[in-house]
N, CA, C and O atoms as a Tripos MOL2 file, in Angstrom:
@<TRIPOS>MOLECULE
protein
  252   251    63     0     0
PROTEIN
NO_CHARGES

@<TRIPOS>ATOM
      1 N          28.2370   45.4420   62.1930 N.3       1 MET1
      2 CA         28.2790   44.4370   61.1340 C.3       1 MET1
      3 C          29.5470   44.5630   60.3000 C.2       1 MET1
      4 O          29.9900   43.5760   59.7130 O.2       1 MET1
      5 N          30.1380   45.7430   60.2340 N.am      2 LYS2
      6 CA         31.3530   45.9340   59.4560 C.3       2 LYS2
      7 C          32.4550   44.9910   59.9250 C.2       2 LYS2
      8 O          33.1890   44.4380   59.1060 O.2       2 LYS2
      9 N          32.5770   44.8040   61.2420 N.am      3 ASN3
     10 CA         33.6030   43.9270   61.7850 C.3       3 ASN3
     11 C          33.4500   42.5080   61.2410 C.2       3 ASN3
     12 O          34.4450   41.8670   60.9000 O.2       3 ASN3
     13 N          32.2310   42.0200   61.1570 N.am      4 LEU4
     14 CA         31.9910   40.6800   60.6380 C.3       4 LEU4
     15 C          32.3410   40.6040   59.1550 C.2       4 LEU4
     16 O          32.9170   39.6140   58.7050 O.2       4 LEU4
     17 N          32.0000   41.6300   58.4030 N.am      5 LYS5
     18 CA         32.3380   41.6580   56.9720 C.3       5 LYS5
     19 C          33.8500   41.6750   56.7860 C.2       5 LYS5
     20 O          34.3790   40.9710   55.9260 O.2       5 LYS5
     21 N          34.5500   42.4770   57.5890 N.am      6 ASP6
     22 CA         36.0130   42.5210   57.5110 C.3       6 ASP6
     23 C          36.6090   41.1520   57.8360 C.2       6 ASP6
     24 O          37.5720   40.7170   57.2030 O.2       6 ASP6
     25 N          36.0320   40.4860   58.8190 N.am      7 CYS7
     26 CA         36.4940   39.1490   59.1870 C.3       7 CYS7
     27 C          36.3260   38.1810   58.0220 C.2       7 CYS7
     28 O          37.2270   37.3970   57.7240 O.2       7 CYS7
     29 N          35.1800   38.2360   57.3700 N.am      8 CYS8
     30 CA         34.9130   37.3380   56.2340 C.3       8 CYS8
     31 C          35.8770   37.5960   55.0820 C.2       8 CYS8
     32 O          36.3820   36.6570   54.4660 O.2       8 CYS8
     33 N          36.1280   38.8620   54.7940 N.am      9 VAL9
     34 CA         37.0690   39.2190   53.7290 C.3       9 VAL9
     35 C          38.4550   38.6650   54.0590 C.2       9 VAL9
     36 O          39.1200   38.0850   53.2010 O.2       9 VAL9
     37 N          38.8770   38.8460   55.2930 N.am     10 SER10
     38 CA         40.1770   38.3480   55.7190 C.3      10 SER10
     39 C          40.2320   36.8230   55.6580 C.2      10 SER10
     40 O          41.2400   36.2460   55.2530 O.2      10 SER10
     41 N          39.1520   36.1870   56.0590 N.am     11 LEU11
     42 CA         39.0880   34.7190   56.0330 C.3      11 LEU11
     43 C          39.2480   34.1800   54.6190 C.2      11 LEU11
     44 O          39.9740   33.2110   54.3950 O.2      11 LEU11
     45 N          38.5730   34.8080   53.6730 N.am     12 VAL12
     46 CA         38.6660   34.3800   52.2770 C.3      12 VAL12
     47 C          40.0610   34.6560   51.7240 C.2      12 VAL12
     48 O          40.6240   33.8270   51.0100 O.2      12 VAL12
     49 N          40.6150   35.8190   52.0550 N.am     13 ALA13
     50 CA         41.9120   36.2140   51.5060 C.3      13 ALA13
     51 C          43.0810   35.4360   52.1120 C.2      13 ALA13
     52 O          44.0240   35.0690   51.4120 O.2      13 ALA13
     53 N          43.0070   35.1920   53.4240 N.am     14 SER14
     54 CA         44.1790   34.6260   54.0830 C.3      14 SER14
     55 C          43.9250   33.3230   54.8380 C.2      14 SER14
     56 O          44.8650   32.6710   55.2950 O.2      14 SER14
     57 N          42.6590   32.9480   54.9670 N.am     15 GLY15
     58 CA         42.3380   31.7590   55.7480 C.3      15 GLY15
     59 C          42.2610   32.0350   57.2330 C.2      15 GLY15
     60 O          42.1360   31.1020   58.0270 O.2      15 GLY15
     61 N          42.3320   33.2990   57.6280 N.am     16 TYR16
     62 CA         42.3340   33.6720   59.0380 C.3      16 TYR16
     63 C          41.5220   34.9420   59.2210 C.2      16 TYR16
     64 O          41.6410   35.8730   58.4250 O.2      16 TYR16
     65 N          40.6990   34.9900   60.2580 N.am     17 GLY17
     66 CA         39.9270   36.1830   60.5390 C.3      17 GLY17
     67 C          39.6440   36.2980   62.0220 C.2      17 GLY17
     68 O          39.6050   35.2920   62.7310 O.2      17 GLY17
     69 N          39.4490   37.5000   62.4880 N.am     18 THR18
     70 CA         39.1240   37.7300   63.8960 C.3      18 THR18
     71 C          37.8690   38.5800   63.9980 C.2      18 THR18
     72 O          37.5790   39.4040   63.1310 O.2      18 THR18
     73 N          37.1390   38.3620   65.0690 N.am     19 VAL19
     74 CA         35.9370   39.1340   65.3490 C.3      19 VAL19
     75 C          36.0690   39.6700   66.7650 C.2      19 VAL19
     76 O          36.3140   38.9100   67.7030 O.2      19 VAL19
     77 N          35.9090   40.9680   66.9190 N.am     20 SER20
     78 CA         35.9700   41.5660   68.2520 C.3      20 SER20
     79 C          34.7110   41.2330   69.0280 C.2      20 SER20
     80 O          33.6180   41.1570   68.4660 O.2      20 SER20
     81 N          34.8780   41.0360   70.3230 N.am     21 MET21
     82 CA         33.7330   40.7750   71.1840 C.3      21 MET21
     83 C          33.5390   41.9530   72.1280 C.2      21 MET21
     84 O          34.5010   42.5720   72.5840 O.2      21 MET21
     85 N          32.2890   42.2450   72.4070 N.am     22 SER22
     86 CA         31.9880   43.2830   73.3830 C.3      22 SER22
     87 C          32.3760   42.7760   74.7730 C.2      22 SER22
     88 O          32.6060   41.5820   74.9640 O.2      22 SER22
     89 N          32.4450   43.6750   75.7220 N.am     23 MET23
     90 CA         32.7710   43.2910   77.0900 C.3      23 MET23
     91 C          31.7330   42.2970   77.6280 C.2      23 MET23
     92 O          32.0890   41.3520   78.3320 O.2      23 MET23
     93 N          30.4760   42.5030   77.3040 N.am     24 THR24
     94 CA         29.4200   41.5950   77.7520 C.3      24 THR24
     95 C          29.6330   40.2000   77.1940 C.2      24 THR24
     96 O          29.4720   39.2130   77.9120 O.2      24 THR24
     97 N          29.9920   40.1070   75.9190 N.am     25 MET25
     98 CA         30.2530   38.7990   75.3140 C.3      25 MET25
     99 C          31.4680   38.1320   75.9460 C.2      25 MET25
    100 O          31.4550   36.9220   76.1740 O.2      25 MET25
    101 N          32.5170   38.8980   76.2310 N.am     26 MET26
    102 CA         33.7120   38.3300   76.8600 C.3      26 MET26
    103 C          33.3890   37.8210   78.2650 C.2      26 MET26
    104 O          33.8870   36.7720   78.6740 O.2      26 MET26
    105 N          32.5560   38.5580   79.0040 N.am     27 GLN27
    106 CA         32.1750   38.1130   80.3410 C.3      27 GLN27
    107 C          31.3590   36.8250   80.2620 C.2      27 GLN27
    108 O          31.5560   35.9160   81.0680 O.2      27 GLN27
    109 N          30.4520   36.7440   79.3010 N.am     28 SER28
    110 CA         29.6600   35.5260   79.1280 C.3      28 SER28
    111 C          30.5570   34.3560   78.7660 C.2      28 SER28
    112 O          30.3870   33.2530   79.2850 O.2      28 SER28
    113 N          31.5020   34.5910   77.8840 N.am     29 ASP29
    114 CA         32.4500   33.5550   77.4910 C.3      29 ASP29
    115 C          33.2540   33.0800   78.6950 C.2      29 ASP29
    116 O          33.4890   31.8830   78.8620 O.2      29 ASP29
    117 N          33.6650   34.0090   79.5160 N.am     30 SER30
    118 CA         34.4220   33.6730   80.7160 C.3      30 SER30
    119 C          33.5910   32.8140   81.6690 C.2      30 SER30
    120 O          34.1070   31.8630   82.2570 O.2      30 SER30
    121 N          32.3150   33.1430   81.8220 N.am     31 ARG31
    122 CA         31.4340   32.3510   82.6930 C.3      31 ARG31
    123 C          31.2610   30.9310   82.1470 C.2      31 ARG31
    124 O          31.2310   29.9660   82.9110 O.2      31 ARG31
    125 N          31.1460   30.8130   80.8260 N.am     32 ILE32
    126 CA         31.0210   29.4810   80.2200 C.3      32 ILE32
    127 C          32.2690   28.6540   80.5160 C.2      32 ILE32
    128 O          32.1650   27.4820   80.8810 O.2      32 ILE32
    129 N          33.4390   29.2530   80.3630 N.am     33 LEU33
    130 CA         34.6850   28.5340   80.6300 C.3      33 LEU33
    131 C          34.7890   28.1290   82.0930 C.2      33 LEU33
    132 O          35.2860   27.0450   82.4000 O.2      33 LEU33
    133 N          34.3300   28.9820   82.9970 N.am     34 GLN34
    134 CA         34.3580   28.6440   84.4200 C.3      34 GLN34
    135 C          33.4570   27.4370   84.6960 C.2      34 GLN34
    136 O          33.8350   26.5400   85.4500 O.2      34 GLN34
    137 N          32.2870   27.4150   84.0970 N.am     35 GLU35
    138 CA         31.3650   26.2940   84.2940 C.3      35 GLU35
    139 C          31.9250   25.0150   83.6660 C.2      35 GLU35
    140 O          31.7610   23.9260   84.2170 O.2      35 GLU35
    141 N          32.5810   25.1490   82.5240 N.am     36 TYR36
    142 CA         33.1550   23.9880   81.8340 C.3      36 TYR36
    143 C          34.1700   23.2760   82.7210 C.2      36 TYR36
    144 O          34.2730   22.0500   82.6990 O.2      36 TYR36
    145 N          34.9110   24.0440   83.4910 N.am     37 ARG37
    146 CA         35.9120   23.4440   84.3870 C.3      37 ARG37
    147 C          35.2660   22.5020   85.3990 C.2      37 ARG37
    148 O          35.9240   21.5990   85.9150 O.2      37 ARG37
    149 N          33.9880   22.7080   85.6820 N.am     38 GLY38
    150 CA         33.2870   21.8690   86.6420 C.3      38 GLY38
    151 C          32.7150   20.5870   86.0680 C.2      38 GLY38
    152 O          32.1920   19.7570   86.8110 O.2      38 GLY38
    153 N          32.8060   20.4120   84.7510 N.am     39 VAL39
    154 CA         32.2840   19.2050   84.1110 C.3      39 VAL39
    155 C          33.3220   18.0930   84.2560 C.2      39 VAL39
    156 O          34.5020   18.2880   83.9630 O.2      39 VAL39
    157 N          32.8680   16.9270   84.7110 N.am     40 ASP40
    158 CA         33.8190   15.8310   84.9430 C.3      40 ASP40
    159 C          34.3950   15.3100   83.6180 C.2      40 ASP40
    160 O          33.7970   15.4760   82.5550 O.2      40 ASP40
    161 N          35.5580   14.6840   83.7100 N.am     41 SER41
    162 CA         36.2850   14.2600   82.5110 C.3      41 SER41
    163 C          35.5390   13.1860   81.7180 C.2      41 SER41
    164 O          35.6680   13.1310   80.4950 O.2      41 SER41
    165 N          34.7670   12.3370   82.3850 N.am     42 ALA42
    166 CA         34.0090   11.3080   81.6610 C.3      42 ALA42
    167 C          32.9520   11.9510   80.7660 C.2      42 ALA42
    168 O          32.7500   11.5200   79.6300 O.2      42 ALA42
    169 N          32.2900   12.9660   81.2700 N.am     43 THR43
    170 CA         31.2890   13.6720   80.4640 C.3      43 THR43
    171 C          31.9520   14.3960   79.3030 C.2      43 THR43
    172 O          31.4500   14.3680   78.1790 O.2      43 THR43
    173 N          33.0770   15.0420   79.5710 N.am     44 LYS44
    174 CA         33.8060   15.7220   78.5020 C.3      44 LYS44
    175 C          34.2010   14.7270   77.4100 C.2      44 LYS44
    176 O          34.0870   15.0320   76.2230 O.2      44 LYS44
    177 N          34.6580   13.5510   77.8020 N.am     45 ALA45
    178 CA         35.0820   12.5350   76.8290 C.3      45 ALA45
    179 C          33.9130   12.0750   75.9650 C.2      45 ALA45
    180 O          34.0830   11.8500   74.7670 O.2      45 ALA45
    181 N          32.7230   11.9320   76.5610 N.am     46 ARG46
    182 CA         31.5430   11.5020   75.8010 C.3      46 ARG46
    183 C          31.1510   12.5270   74.7410 C.2      46 ARG46
    184 O          30.5890   12.1670   73.7060 O.2      46 ARG46
    185 N          31.4430   13.7930   74.9920 N.am     47 TYR47
    186 CA         31.0530   14.8480   74.0590 C.3      47 TYR47
    187 C          32.2540   15.4310   73.3220 C.2      47 TYR47
    188 O          32.1890   16.5630   72.8410 O.2      47 TYR47
    189 N          33.3280   14.6910   73.2270 N.am     48 SER48
    190 CA         34.5200   15.1150   72.5020 C.3      48 SER48
    191 C          34.4940   14.5250   71.0960 C.2      48 SER48
    192 O          34.3230   13.3180   70.9250 O.2      48 SER48
    193 N          34.6600   15.3640   70.1130 N.am     49 PHE49
    194 CA         34.6460   14.9270   68.7150 C.3      49 PHE49
    195 C          35.9190   15.4110   68.0190 C.2      49 PHE49
    196 O          35.8690   16.0600   66.9740 O.2      49 PHE49
    197 N          37.0580   15.0780   68.6260 N.am     50 ALA50
    198 CA         38.3460   15.5620   68.1290 C.3      50 ALA50
    199 C          38.5750   15.1990   66.6660 C.2      50 ALA50
    200 O          39.1980   15.9650   65.9300 O.2      50 ALA50
    201 N          38.0880   14.0660   66.2460 N.am     51 GLN51
    202 CA         38.2800   13.6380   64.8590 C.3      51 GLN51
    203 C          37.5270   14.5350   63.8690 C.2      51 GLN51
    204 O          37.8310   14.5350   62.6760 O.2      51 GLN51
    205 N          36.5520   15.2940   64.3600 N.am     52 ASP52
    206 CA         35.7430   16.1410   63.4870 C.3      52 ASP52
    207 C          36.1460   17.6120   63.5070 C.2      52 ASP52
    208 O          35.5410   18.4220   62.8040 O.2      52 ASP52
    209 N          37.1480   17.9690   64.2920 N.am     53 THR53
    210 CA         37.5020   19.3850   64.4290 C.3      53 THR53
    211 C          38.4560   19.8240   63.3210 C.2      53 THR53
    212 O          39.2010   19.0210   62.7590 O.2      53 THR53
    213 N          38.4100   21.1090   63.0270 N.am     54 ASP54
    214 CA         39.3220   21.6690   62.0240 C.3      54 ASP54
    215 C          40.4630   22.4320   62.6940 C.2      54 ASP54
    216 O          41.2530   23.0960   62.0230 O.2      54 ASP54
    217 N          40.5440   22.3340   64.0140 N.am     55 GLY55
    218 CA         41.6030   23.0270   64.7350 C.3      55 GLY55
    219 C          41.2250   24.4290   65.1530 C.2      55 GLY55
    220 O          42.0580   25.1520   65.6980 O.2      55 GLY55
    221 N          39.9880   24.8310   64.9120 N.am     56 PHE56
    222 CA         39.5240   26.1610   65.2870 C.3      56 PHE56
    223 C          39.6370   26.3410   66.7890 C.2      56 PHE56
    224 O          39.2400   25.4640   67.5570 O.2      56 PHE56
    225 N          40.1710   27.4630   67.2030 N.am     57 GLN57
    226 CA         40.3000   27.7400   68.6270 C.3      57 GLN57
    227 C          39.9640   29.1860   68.8990 C.2      57 GLN57
    228 O          40.4380   30.0890   68.2090 O.2      57 GLN57
    229 N          39.1430   29.4000   69.9060 N.am     58 MET58
    230 CA         38.7940   30.7640   70.2930 C.3      58 MET58
    231 C          39.9150   31.3250   71.1420 C.2      58 MET58
    232 O          40.5380   30.5960   71.9140 O.2      58 MET58
    233 N          40.1750   32.6000   71.0060 N.am     59 SER59
    234 CA         41.1010   33.2790   71.8790 C.3      59 SER59
    235 C          40.5200   34.6470   72.1970 C.2      59 SER59
    236 O          39.7390   35.1880   71.4150 O.2      59 SER59
    237 N          40.8840   35.1900   73.3030 N.am     60 ALA60
    238 CA         40.3290   36.4800   73.7050 C.3      60 ALA60
    239 C          41.4540   37.3770   74.1930 C.2      60 ALA60
    240 O          42.3290   36.9460   74.9450 O.2      60 ALA60
    241 N          41.4220   38.6200   73.7600 N.am     61 LYS61
    242 CA         42.3250   39.6270   74.2740 C.3      61 LYS61
    243 C          41.5930   40.3300   75.4130 C.2      61 LYS61
    244 O          40.4310   40.7120   75.2710 O.2      61 LYS61
    245 N          42.2520   40.4910   76.4970 N.am     62 ARG62
    246 CA         41.6320   41.1660   77.6400 C.3      62 ARG62
    247 C          42.2930   42.5040   77.8440 C.2      62 ARG62
    248 O          43.5180   42.6220   77.8040 O.2      62 ARG62
    249 N          41.4840   43.5000   78.0600 N.am     63 ALA63
    250 CA         42.0140   44.8560   78.2530 C.3      63 ALA63
    251 C          42.5080   45.0450   79.6590 C.2      63 ALA63
    252 O          42.9880   46.1250   80.0040 O.2      63 ALA63
@<TRIPOS>BOND
     1     1     2 1
     2     2     3 1
     3     3     4 2
     4     3     5 am
     5     5     6 1
     6     6     7 1
     7     7     8 2
     8     7     9 am
     9     9    10 1
    10    10    11 1
    11    11    12 2
    12    11    13 am
    13    13    14 1
    14    14    15 1
    15    15    16 2
    16    15    17 am
    17    17    18 1
    18    18    19 1
    19    19    20 2
    20    19    21 am
    21    21    22 1
    22    22    23 1
    23    23    24 2
    24    23    25 am
    25    25    26 1
    26    26    27 1
    27    27    28 2
    28    27    29 am
    29    29    30 1
    30    30    31 1
    31    31    32 2
    32    31    33 am
    33    33    34 1
    34    34    35 1
    35    35    36 2
    36    35    37 am
    37    37    38 1
    38    38    39 1
    39    39    40 2
    40    39    41 am
    41    41    42 1
    42    42    43 1
    43    43    44 2
    44    43    45 am
    45    45    46 1
    46    46    47 1
    47    47    48 2
    48    47    49 am
    49    49    50 1
    50    50    51 1
    51    51    52 2
    52    51    53 am
    53    53    54 1
    54    54    55 1
    55    55    56 2
    56    55    57 am
    57    57    58 1
    58    58    59 1
    59    59    60 2
    60    59    61 am
    61    61    62 1
    62    62    63 1
    63    63    64 2
    64    63    65 am
    65    65    66 1
    66    66    67 1
    67    67    68 2
    68    67    69 am
    69    69    70 1
    70    70    71 1
    71    71    72 2
    72    71    73 am
    73    73    74 1
    74    74    75 1
    75    75    76 2
    76    75    77 am
    77    77    78 1
    78    78    79 1
    79    79    80 2
    80    79    81 am
    81    81    82 1
    82    82    83 1
    83    83    84 2
    84    83    85 am
    85    85    86 1
    86    86    87 1
    87    87    88 2
    88    87    89 am
    89    89    90 1
    90    90    91 1
    91    91    92 2
    92    91    93 am
    93    93    94 1
    94    94    95 1
    95    95    96 2
    96    95    97 am
    97    97    98 1
    98    98    99 1
    99    99   100 2
   100    99   101 am
   101   101   102 1
   102   102   103 1
   103   103   104 2
   104   103   105 am
   105   105   106 1
   106   106   107 1
   107   107   108 2
   108   107   109 am
   109   109   110 1
   110   110   111 1
   111   111   112 2
   112   111   113 am
   113   113   114 1
   114   114   115 1
   115   115   116 2
   116   115   117 am
   117   117   118 1
   118   118   119 1
   119   119   120 2
   120   119   121 am
   121   121   122 1
   122   122   123 1
   123   123   124 2
   124   123   125 am
   125   125   126 1
   126   126   127 1
   127   127   128 2
   128   127   129 am
   129   129   130 1
   130   130   131 1
   131   131   132 2
   132   131   133 am
   133   133   134 1
   134   134   135 1
   135   135   136 2
   136   135   137 am
   137   137   138 1
   138   138   139 1
   139   139   140 2
   140   139   141 am
   141   141   142 1
   142   142   143 1
   143   143   144 2
   144   143   145 am
   145   145   146 1
   146   146   147 1
   147   147   148 2
   148   147   149 am
   149   149   150 1
   150   150   151 1
   151   151   152 2
   152   151   153 am
   153   153   154 1
   154   154   155 1
   155   155   156 2
   156   155   157 am
   157   157   158 1
   158   158   159 1
   159   159   160 2
   160   159   161 am
   161   161   162 1
   162   162   163 1
   163   163   164 2
   164   163   165 am
   165   165   166 1
   166   166   167 1
   167   167   168 2
   168   167   169 am
   169   169   170 1
   170   170   171 1
   171   171   172 2
   172   171   173 am
   173   173   174 1
   174   174   175 1
   175   175   176 2
   176   175   177 am
   177   177   178 1
   178   178   179 1
   179   179   180 2
   180   179   181 am
   181   181   182 1
   182   182   183 1
   183   183   184 2
   184   183   185 am
   185   185   186 1
   186   186   187 1
   187   187   188 2
   188   187   189 am
   189   189   190 1
   190   190   191 1
   191   191   192 2
   192   191   193 am
   193   193   194 1
   194   194   195 1
   195   195   196 2
   196   195   197 am
   197   197   198 1
   198   198   199 1
   199   199   200 2
   200   199   201 am
   201   201   202 1
   202   202   203 1
   203   203   204 2
   204   203   205 am
   205   205   206 1
   206   206   207 1
   207   207   208 2
   208   207   209 am
   209   209   210 1
   210   210   211 1
   211   211   212 2
   212   211   213 am
   213   213   214 1
   214   214   215 1
   215   215   216 2
   216   215   217 am
   217   217   218 1
   218   218   219 1
   219   219   220 2
   220   219   221 am
   221   221   222 1
   222   222   223 1
   223   223   224 2
   224   223   225 am
   225   225   226 1
   226   226   227 1
   227   227   228 2
   228   227   229 am
   229   229   230 1
   230   230   231 1
   231   231   232 2
   232   231   233 am
   233   233   234 1
   234   234   235 1
   235   235   236 2
   236   235   237 am
   237   237   238 1
   238   238   239 1
   239   239   240 2
   240   239   241 am
   241   241   242 1
   242   242   243 1
   243   243   244 2
   244   243   245 am
   245   245   246 1
   246   246   247 1
   247   247   248 2
   248   247   249 am
   249   249   250 1
   250   250   251 1
   251   251   252 2
@<TRIPOS>SUBSTRUCTURE
     1 MET1         2 RESIDUE 1 A MET
     2 LYS2         6 RESIDUE 1 A LYS
     3 ASN3        10 RESIDUE 1 A ASN
     4 LEU4        14 RESIDUE 1 A LEU
     5 LYS5        18 RESIDUE 1 A LYS
     6 ASP6        22 RESIDUE 1 A ASP
     7 CYS7        26 RESIDUE 1 A CYS
     8 CYS8        30 RESIDUE 1 A CYS
     9 VAL9        34 RESIDUE 1 A VAL
    10 SER10       38 RESIDUE 1 A SER
    11 LEU11       42 RESIDUE 1 A LEU
    12 VAL12       46 RESIDUE 1 A VAL
    13 ALA13       50 RESIDUE 1 A ALA
    14 SER14       54 RESIDUE 1 A SER
    15 GLY15       58 RESIDUE 1 A GLY
    16 TYR16       62 RESIDUE 1 A TYR
    17 GLY17       66 RESIDUE 1 A GLY
    18 THR18       70 RESIDUE 1 A THR
    19 VAL19       74 RESIDUE 1 A VAL
    20 SER20       78 RESIDUE 1 A SER
    21 MET21       82 RESIDUE 1 A MET
    22 SER22       86 RESIDUE 1 A SER
    23 MET23       90 RESIDUE 1 A MET
    24 THR24       94 RESIDUE 1 A THR
    25 MET25       98 RESIDUE 1 A MET
    26 MET26      102 RESIDUE 1 A MET
    27 GLN27      106 RESIDUE 1 A GLN
    28 SER28      110 RESIDUE 1 A SER
    29 ASP29      114 RESIDUE 1 A ASP
    30 SER30      118 RESIDUE 1 A SER
    31 ARG31      122 RESIDUE 1 A ARG
    32 ILE32      126 RESIDUE 1 A ILE
    33 LEU33      130 RESIDUE 1 A LEU
    34 GLN34      134 RESIDUE 1 A GLN
    35 GLU35      138 RESIDUE 1 A GLU
    36 TYR36      142 RESIDUE 1 A TYR
    37 ARG37      146 RESIDUE 1 A ARG
    38 GLY38      150 RESIDUE 1 A GLY
    39 VAL39      154 RESIDUE 1 A VAL
    40 ASP40      158 RESIDUE 1 A ASP
    41 SER41      162 RESIDUE 1 A SER
    42 ALA42      166 RESIDUE 1 A ALA
    43 THR43      170 RESIDUE 1 A THR
    44 LYS44      174 RESIDUE 1 A LYS
    45 ALA45      178 RESIDUE 1 A ALA
    46 ARG46      182 RESIDUE 1 A ARG
    47 TYR47      186 RESIDUE 1 A TYR
    48 SER48      190 RESIDUE 1 A SER
    49 PHE49      194 RESIDUE 1 A PHE
    50 ALA50      198 RESIDUE 1 A ALA
    51 GLN51      202 RESIDUE 1 A GLN
    52 ASP52      206 RESIDUE 1 A ASP
    53 THR53      210 RESIDUE 1 A THR
    54 ASP54      214 RESIDUE 1 A ASP
    55 GLY55      218 RESIDUE 1 A GLY
    56 PHE56      222 RESIDUE 1 A PHE
    57 GLN57      226 RESIDUE 1 A GLN
    58 MET58      230 RESIDUE 1 A MET
    59 SER59      234 RESIDUE 1 A SER
    60 ALA60      238 RESIDUE 1 A ALA
    61 LYS61      242 RESIDUE 1 A LYS
    62 ARG62      246 RESIDUE 1 A ARG
    63 ALA63      250 RESIDUE 1 A ALA
């Protein structure tokens, strides 16, 4: 939980925060991205809400 608290403190102080993910979470995230690639562009367009996004983007460091 300390990692999440540190992230929140950083977010409030600087507008930016990071949260470390366990290997299991990174693998799950990777599987989600692999499945997403299989979704056709028409379906992606129907569920795209670009006008509502704040620019948040996930990134992952891989060991």
